[in-house]
N, C-alpha and C positions, 0 to 999 in steps of 0.2 A: 504494499500499500504506499502510495506517495502522499505522506501526511502534509507536506508543505509545498505549495506551488508558488515560487517567487514570481510576482507580477509587477510590472512597472508601468506607471501611467504618467504621461507628461501633462502637467496642469499649468495653466497660465493664470496670472493674476487677474487679467480681464481680457475680454475679447479684443483681438487686434494688438495685444501687448507685444513689444519687441522680444526677440529671441532671448535677450539677456535676462528677462524676467521669468522665463520658464523654469520651473523646478520639478524635480522628480519625487514622487511618492511611491515607495516600494512596500508591497504587502508580502512580508516574509512568512508570517504565521497566521493561521486562523485555528483557534482551539476552542472547543473540540473540533477535530477535523471532519467529522460527520455526526449525524444524530439519527434518532429512530422515531417512528410514529408509535403511538399507543402507550406512552408513559402516562402515569397519573398526573404528574406535574407537566403542564402544557408548554412551559417556557424553557428556553435554553439561552444562556448568556454566552455569546461568542467573544473571546479575547482576540482582537485583531492587532497585529503588531507590524510595524515597518516605518521607515522614514516618512514623517509627515502625515501619517494616516489619520491623525486626529482632525485634519481639515476636511476629510471626506465624509459624505453623507450616504448611508446605504439605503437601498430600496430593493424590494422583492416582488416579482410578478409571478406567483405560483399559487394555485388554489390551495387554500388552507394554511398558508404561511404568511405571517404578517410581521413587519418590523414594529415592535411596540415602542421602543425608545433606544436612544444611544447615549452613552456617557463618555465624556472626555475627562482627562486628568491634566495635572500640571505638565505632564510629559506629552508633547505633541505626537509622539510615536506610538500611541496607544488609542484604541477605540473599542469600547465595550458595547456590543450590539445585542439587544434582547429580541429574540424571535418567539412568536407565539405559534405553536403547532396545533392546529385545530384537530378535534377528535376524528373528523372525516378526511383529514389530509392523507393523500396517497403517497406511498414511497416513490421516489424518483429523484432525478437530478434537476437542478435549476441554478440560475445565476443570481448572485447577489451583486447588484449594480452599485458600485461605489462612485459617487458623483463628486467631481471637484469643480474648479473654476473653469467652465467651458469645456470640460472633457469628462469622460467616465471610463470605468473599466468593469468588465464582467468577471467575477470570481466564481468559479464553479463550486457548488456545494451539493451534498447528497443527503437525502433521507432514506433510511433503510427500514424495512419491516422488522419488528421484533421477532425473535425466534419463537415459534408457537409451541415448541416442545416444553412441557412442564419440567422435564429433567434437565433442560439446558442450564438453569441456574439453581437447581436444587442443592441446598447446603448440606455440608457434612453434619453428622450427628454422633451420638454415642454408639451407633451401629458401626462407625468407621474407626479405622486405625490409620494414623497419619505418619508418613515417612518424610522427615525433614531433610532437605538437601541444601548445601551451599554450592550453587551451580559451578562456580569457578574451580571447585575442588573435586567435582564428581567424575566427570569424564570429558575428554577432548576428542570429539568425533570430527571436528572441522578445524585442523590446524591453520587453515588459510585465513581464519578471522582472528588469529591470536593477537596480532598487532595491526591497528588501524591508524592511518595517518591522521594527525590532529588530536588523538585521544591520549597519547603518552602512556606512562605507566606500563613499561614493557614486561613481557613474560619472563619470569626467572623462577623455576621450580626449586632452586636451592635457597631461596629467601622466603621464610614463612609469611612475611607481610606483603609479598609481591603477588601479581597475578600469575596464575598457573595455567590458564588456558581452557578450563572447562567451559562447556557451552550447552545450549538447549538441545542440540541434536544428540549430544552425548546422553542426555536424559531420555529422549525419545527412544534411542537405541537400546536402552536398558529397562524399558517399561515392563517387559515380560518378567524380568528378574524381580522388580519391585512387586508386581502383582503376585508373582509366585511365592513371595515371602508372606503373603496374606494381607498386605497393605491395600487400602481402598481409597486413599487420598495422598497426594504429595503436596507438601508445603515447601515452596521455594523461597529461600532468602532473596532479596530484591534483585530483579534483572533489568530494571530500567537504566537508562544511560547514566553513567557516573564518570563524566569527563574531568576527573580530578587528576592532579599531576602525580600522585602516589597513593598507595594504600586504598585503591578504589575497588578491590576485588569483592569486598563484603557487600557492596551495593546500597548502603544506607545514606549516601550523599547524592541524591538524585539531581541531575542537571538537565533533564528533560522528562516531564511527567507523561508524555504521550509516545515515547519512543524507547523500545528495547535497546539496550547497549549493543552496538553492532559487533562487539567482541564476543557477545553471547549468541548472537543471531539476529533475527528480525522480528517484527510484530507477527508476521505470518508464521514464523517458526514457533512462536509461543502459542499462537492459535492452533497450530498443528499438534503441539504437545497436549493442549487441552482436549482436542478432538480425539486424538489417538488414545489418550488416557481414559476418556469416557467409554470408548469402545472396549477397553479392557477392564472396565470397572474401577478405574482409578481417577478420582476427581482432582482438580487443580485448585490449590489454595494460594492466593497471591499475598505476598508480604507488602503492605502499604505503609507509607510514612506521610503523615500530614503535619507533623510538628515542625519539621525542618526540611530544607533542601541542601544541596551542596553549595559551597561558596562559589563554585564556577558554573552554577546554573546560568543559563543565557540571560535571564532577566536581572541578575545582580549587577551587570555592567550598565544597565539602563532600565531601572525599575519604573513601573507606572506612576508610583507616588512614593513619598518619603516614608509612609507608614506601611509599606508592603511587607516589610519584615520589622521585627522589634529592634529598635535602636536605642543605645544607651550612650552616656558620656564615658567612653572607654568600654573595654570588654567586660561583660557581666555574664557569668555562667550560671545556669540553673542550680539551685541548691539541692535538688533531688530529694527534698524533704517530703516524702510521700504522705505523711500524716496531715499535711496542711489541707488536703482536699476534704477531710472530714472533721478536722479539729474545730470545735465551736469557739475556741478562744484564740485562734490564730490571727496574727497581725496581717493587715493587707499588704504591707511592704514585703513581708515574707512570701505571701501568696503570689504577688507580682513577680518576684524573683524566680519562683518555681515555674510559673507558666510562661513568662516572657524572657527569661534568661536563655542564653544559647546553650545547646547541648555540649558542643565542643567548638573551638574557634573556627573550624572549616565547615560548620553546619549552621547557617543562619536560621534563627527562629522565626517561622512564618507567623504573620499577624492575622489570626483567624477572626479577630474583632473587626477587621476590614471586610465589609460585606462582599466586595468583589473577590477578594481572596477566598473567603468562605465558600462562595458559589463555585469558584473555579475548582476547589478541592472536592466538593461534593459531586460535581458533574464528572470530574475525572474518574472517581470511583465507579459511578454508574456506567460510564463509557467502557471501562475495562471489564466490568462484570458482564455486560451484555455482549461486548465484542468477543470475549473469550469463552463465555459460558462457564463461569467459575463455580466451584463448589464451596467457596468461602474466601474470606479475607482475614488475615492475621494483621491486626493494627498495632504497629510499633508504638511504644511509649504512649499508650492510650491517654492517660490523664494529663500529659504535658501540654496538650493543646487547649485545655480548659474544659470544664464539664459541660457548659452550655453549648459550646460548639460541637463537642463530640456527641452530645445527645441529639442535636439537630442532624449531624452527619449520619448517625446510625438510623435515626427515624426516617430520613429520606431514602436511604438504601433499603431498609426493610419494607418501606411503603411500596417501593417499586418492585421488590423481589421478596414477597412474603415468606417463601420457603427457603430463603437464603440463610446463611450463618456468618457471623462475624465474631472472632475471638480477640479480646483485647489483652495487651501486655501491661500488667501492673506488677512490676518486680519488687515485691516486698514479702516478707515472711509473716506479716500480720494479716490474718484472714478477715478481720473486720474491714480493713482498707480494700482488699481485693473484692470482697462481697459487695461493697458500696457501689462498684461500677457495674455489676451485673443487674440487668433488668429484663426488658422484653415488653412486647405489646400489651400483655395483661398484668405486668408486675406493678405492685403498689409503689407510690412515691417513697423516697427515703425519709429518714427522721427529720431532715431539714427541708423537705418538700421537693428535693431533686428527683427528676424523672429520668431514669436511664432506659434506653432502648437496646442496650447491648445484650445479645443472647448468651454469650459465653466469655469466660475469662481463663487465662492460664493459671493453673493451680500451683503457684509458687510456694504457698505455705506447705502443701503436702510434699512438694519436691524437696523442700528444705530439711525435712526429717527422714526422707526415704533412705538415703545412704547412711546417715548416722544410726538409724534404727537397726539396720542390718549389720553395721560394722562394729558398733559398741557392745561391750558385754552387757548382759541382762542385769537390771537392778530395778529398784522401785520406780525410778524416774527415767531410766535409760533403756534403750533397746526397742523391742516391739511396742512397748507401751507408748512410745512417741508417735508411731503411726496410728495406733488405736485412739489415743487422746486427741490427735489432730482432727479426726473425723467428727468429733462432737461439734466442731465449728461449722459443720454443714447446715446447722440451723440458721446461720446468718445468710446463706445464699438463697435467692429466689428459686434456683434450679441447680442443685449440686450435681445432678446427673448430666448436665450439659457442660461441665468444666472439662478442660483439656489437661490431662495429667502426663507427667514426663519424668524421666530420670536425669536427663541432661539436655542441652541444646547448644547452639552455636556460640554462646557466651560463657559457658561454664565447663569446668573440667569433665572429661568423658567419664561416664558412669563406671566403666571398667576400671579406670584409675581411682575414682572415688572409693571403690570397693576393695582397693588394695590388690587388684588383679586376682581376685579369689573367684574361681568359677562357680562354686556352690552359692556364694552370695549373688553372683550375676544371675543364676537360675532363679533365685528367689525374687530378685528385682524384676526380671522380665515377666515372671508369672504374676506378680502383683500388678504390674501395669496392664497386663492382658486381661485381668479378671476384676479389677476394682471398678467402682462407679466412674463414669466419665468416658471421654474419648482419649485413648492413649496416643502419644506422639513419641516416636523413636528417631533418633538422629542417625543419618546415614553412617554406615560402618560400625554401628553398635553391634550389629549381628555378627561381626567378625572380630569383636573384642578390640576395637581400635583404642589405643592408649593415648594419653596426652598429659602435658603439664598444664599450667594455667594460662600459658601464652595463647592468645587468640589464633595466631597463625598456625600453631601446632594443633590446637583443638580442631580447627578446620582443615585437617590434613587431607592429602589426596587419597581418593578411593582406589584401592589396588585394582589394576587392570583397566583403569580409565584412560591410560596413556600408552601409546605404543612402546614396547620395550620394558614395561613394568615386570618386576620379578615375580609378582603374584597377580592372580586375577580372581576377584571375589565372585564374579558371575559364574565362571566355569569351575571354580574351586582349585584351580592349578596353583601350586605354591603355598596354599594355606596350611597351617599346622592342624594336627588332629583336634586340638582344643578349639581352634577357630571353626573348623567344620562342624564340630559338636554344637557350638553356640549357634551357628547359622541354622542347623537342623532344629534346634530348640525353638528359635524365633519362628521358623517356618511352620512348625507344628502348632505352636500356641496361637498364632495369629490367623492361620487358615481355619483352625477349629473355632476361633472366636467369631468368625463371620457367620457361623451356623447357630450360635447360641443367643436366643432372644432373652434368656435370663441374664446374661452378661450385658446385653445392650440396654435393657430397661427394667430388669428385675429388682426386687427389693434386696437390700443388703442387711444381713444380720451377722454381727461379729461378736466373738467371745473374748473375754479378757485373756491376753496372752499369759501362758504359764510355762515356766521352765524352758524358755527359748522356743516355744511353739505358739504360732498364731493361727487360729482357725476362723474362717468366715464362710458364709453361704450367700449365694445369689439365687433367688427364687422368683419364678413367674409361672403362675398356674401350676401345671403338673411338672414343670421343668425345675429341677433343683441341682445346683452345682455346689460342691463342697471344696474349699481350698484349704490346704494345710501346709504351712510354711515352717520347716524345721531348721532352725539356725545352729543347732548343736553339731558338734563334731562327732557325735556318737549316734547310733540308732536310738529311736525313741518309741516306746510303746504307748500308743494313744488310745485311752479308754473312751469309748463313744457314748457312754451313758449320759454325759453332760450335755450332749448335743441333740437329744431326742426331741426336743421341742420343734426342731426343724427336720430331723431325719424321719420322725413320725413312724418308726417301726420298720423303715426300709432295711432290706437284708443284703442287697448286692449293689455294687457300683463299679464303674470302669474308669481307669485312669487314662486321661487323654494324652499325657506326656509319654508314658512308657508302654501303654497298651495293656497293662495288667488288670485283672479282675480282683475285686476285694470282697470279702465276707464281712458284712457290717454287724454281725451278731456277736462279734468278739473284738477285742482290741486289735488295732492294725499297727504294723511296724512301719515307722517313717524312716526313710533313708537319711543318713547324715547329710546336713547342709544341702537339702534338696526340697523340692516342692511336689505336692500331690494335688492334682485337679481331678476330682471325681464327679462323673455324671451319675446321679443317683437313680436307681431303678425303684420306682414307687411300688408298694405292694398292691 
């Protein structure tokens, strides 16, 4: 898709003016580059950018499309045009006539029909398991796009903080592998253009909100990934950032107005004080620093209080969701853009796509703060009257105790009791079953390393994630025991086999150790089974106080009952089942989905040391 069509018009100051008074107005960008019929919101606000475009006046002659108003700013290179799309407007192409002094130009624009398939934008849910990928580090199927003139930041796989060359085609080529592991959704770290001079591989410093970074591929490649994934039962979750852009975003050299981004007398960084969002006693000066301070010096903080910026960001999300047919959005640094804007952003998205899903990142171990942001169409307002439309949040509180609970010796306050006790906070969430749970991600040490590279503890962690309430997310390479330090470039290490000449290949298994193959088989077994279990997707959770290094819980839905027993001990453990009869209900037999063994429930069962048991209960 050709997003931008540079057009030049010669405008004269007046009819018959001498040649010396002729000036050129260039339309470099119109964003969004196209729109759709059939949205609930009938208006779309176009950002038009180019030399002198503020002097132009637009007109449209197309049935059902009207220019409602135009806005100019102190910068003559911008024009904001609001179009009204009538309910009976037909898809098609038309010209926007930009009229100047004695001349005009026709800019081609297009209305498309919305995809009628309800599954096109059906969101992920607790039925799904999510595979998180950092695209630059997953697979390089097109070395020809590794270095693009004008983008800088060359490929160097020897440097953890440099680009390594992974691309969208590399993910497409490995969709069968991802689906075969049992994952039903892929969350990509950002793939939009990051034309930053260095450290751009992570994707979180956007320099063009409508263009995929050409070192990753193209918009068409991303659309093909979404289409091919849907065909294989794998939805696409897009990582979005509305809090900030990259310092080298094209508009930073020529912003529409002074308050397009938050500006201070000198550099002011956000204080990251997460409590300020809910603290009834917080000072406004501190809140302003949280919301308006810059994340880092090369990520300008966008001003969502500016209504033109707010509309731009909302429309951008709607554009990508409809264009790609997304299964969800993971919103980066959700609270940092301010509660009122994020409520409106989410409301608009969910109004247009009622079956969609958005998960917000609020990185704090305090469940009260995380729960504050979860809402939904039917959720009640918060204690302070705040109304959130956000369906899901990342469960950082549960994540914060997962590795310690497995790693630490059992005591009154440590070990499994930490996991058990954290779940009491589910009373704070409007919908705890909608949370996204995880052992690690692109910003934290790999779970394999958190657990001291202990395979038994790894099995317990993977089983917990596959069977606990919520939608599990697993970071790429976890299935083959990828280790890491705390360095981000090492955490986001290259996926084995993603580059020609790699010594190992995770997809074929060549070069992997026996332990890696065992871990991969465990993940494949757990998550493929998980796809079949309604009790795991949406069943009730009943858990029993951990005792002597063993944690037992059940997931139940109708006649389906699943028992999970996690044994952290280094020795076998004889588990007496009498304590669990309120759920077992006299059942006598069960089958273990991990090892395929059958168990007699009329007597104690032997738990393997440092291992998990997932039993499908046969009801009498």
